[in-house]
Steps between C-alpha positions, in 0.01 A plus 500: 500500500704444207547747207706329213410786265688733738818298453476509136452873499796554729717284273376684188582846660838380612582374156384822338708703739812293429454547113467865548815519712692294243381703206597820679859370580538396132386834380746673723788266384426547135478877547834517685662272227367723218624812679843348555518411128413845392757656736782271382437574138521875556856443620628342183705731309454552141780404271588610156686307238713696246732400230813728440766477232841479661837458320731219573664187350559208725414320823727742703279779366185311609624453855606870515182646356278277720686579808491874437117480424418307831448805721243547771151457334605287224387139534630363165765610260585270210719600207507290176834535315348402155228754501680760723176540700466524873173392644441695824223433756487769764277693749436842347417633846859424617727556186479651154619349173717786457679438831571139398625616149738756665659216715552293190658777320731566806604140474608570141216393270286725295131487530214655291504821705850509660848472351776368715787764553828426336670401833248241589498355142881502466512305823303211357700184388591489140234238413234720659578815284236546235564852363 
């Protein structure tokens, strides 16, 4: 005896099983991918951008101010000699704005909050003295 409908039923059942297995694998992969993306985003540190008035005159001042500002936790420090404004991008979990301003003042340049002491200021080249 020959049962052709039995072959069709077996093929149909196998195809259905394969579809279920593929769907389950895709669901697992999408779940893992979504979890990995959430995990990675939680590690991204928040940065803060701040502008600070810093006294100075020339390109030498610019180099000195930016070098003093680039401490651990600072990702960008850019001083504009025309506007006398330092744009600071930093991680507030690692460093405070006051810490950066103290380093700049120690290098001889006044900031909004901290004034360079006379020794540091007098050590600046003549073209950099602004007082």
